[in-house]
C-alpha positions as CSV (number, residue, x, y, z in Angstrom):
1,M,0.1,-0.1,0.3
2,S,2.8,2.7,0.9
3,R,4.4,1.7,-2.9
4,V,1.1,2.8,-4.5
5,A,0.8,6.0,-2.3
6,F,4.8,6.9,-2.8
7,E,3.5,7.0,-6.7
8,V,0.9,9.1,-6.5
9,V,3.0,11.3,-4.5
10,I,5.8,11.2,-7.1
11,F,3.2,12.2,-9.8
12,F,1.5,14.7,-8.1
13,V,5.4,16.3,-7.4
14,V,6.4,16.1,-11.0
15,P,5.2,19.5,-12.2
16,F,7.0,21.3,-8.7
17,I,10.2,19.7,-9.4
18,L,10.0,20.7,-13.3
19,F,9.1,24.0,-12.3
20,A,12.0,24.0,-9.6
21,G,14.2,22.7,-12.2
22,W,13.2,25.4,-14.9
23,L,13.8,28.4,-11.9
24,V,17.1,27.4,-11.6
25,A,17.6,27.2,-15.6
26,R,16.6,30.8,-15.3
27,G,19.0,32.1,-12.8
28,R,15.9,32.7,-9.8
29,P,16.6,31.1,-6.3
30,V,14.3,28.5,-6.1
31,M,13.4,28.8,-2.2
32,S,12.6,32.4,-2.6
33,K,8.6,33.0,-2.5
34,E,8.7,36.0,-5.3
35,S,10.1,33.0,-7.6
36,W,6.9,30.5,-6.9
37,E,4.3,33.5,-6.4
38,G,0.9,32.3,-8.8
39,A,2.2,29.0,-9.9
40,G,0.9,27.1,-6.5
41,G,-2.2,26.8,-8.2
42,W,-0.9,25.5,-11.7
43,L,1.6,23.4,-10.1
44,T,-1.2,21.3,-8.1
45,I,-4.2,21.2,-11.1
46,A,-1.1,20.0,-13.2
47,G,-0.5,17.6,-10.4
48,L,-3.8,15.9,-9.9
49,A,-4.1,16.2,-13.5
50,I,-1.2,13.7,-14.4
51,V,-2.2,11.7,-11.3
52,V,-5.7,11.4,-13.1
53,A,-4.0,10.5,-16.2
54,A,-1.8,8.0,-14.7
55,F,-4.9,5.9,-13.1
56,I,-6.3,6.2,-16.3
57,Y,-3.8,4.9,-18.5
58,V,-3.7,1.6,-15.7
59,G,-6.8,1.3,-15.7
60,A,-7.2,1.0,-19.4
61,T,-4.0,-1.5,-20.4
62,A,-4.1,-3.6,-16.8
63,D,-4.0,-7.4,-18.1
64,R,-7.5,-8.9,-18.1
65,G,-7.4,-12.0,-17.6
66,S,-10.3,-14.1,-19.1
67,G,-12.1,-17.3,-17.8
68,T,-13.5,-18.2,-14.7
69,Y,-11.4,-17.6,-10.9
70,E,-10.5,-21.0,-9.9
71,P,-9.3,-20.3,-5.9
72,A,-6.8,-21.5,-4.1
73,H,-7.2,-25.4,-3.1
74,L,-6.0,-28.5,-1.6
75,E,-4.1,-31.0,-4.6
76,D,-3.3,-34.6,-3.2
77,G,-2.2,-33.1,-0.2
78,R,-0.7,-30.1,-1.8
79,L,-1.8,-26.1,-1.8
80,A,-2.8,-25.2,-5.4
81,P,-2.5,-21.4,-5.5
82,G,-6.0,-19.7,-7.4
83,R,-5.5,-19.1,-10.9
84,L,-7.7,-18.2,-14.2
85,K,-9.4,-21.5,-16.1
């Protein structure tokens, strides 16, 4: 579960990291409040858009199994894992 939360946070932070890189490239101070004024709202919207797009992409391209799910069961005294049949 922590991996999923970590991936969402990374996707959300990407616009902020890119903007900070742009500030460095332009020679502006990254830790200055004046450099970030007016950009916070747009960066937040961009981060949320990236997260939503990632969820849609993963949902659309996820491997979908076809068939009937057979749960884990015992076969000849051994545990057989669940599978699609």
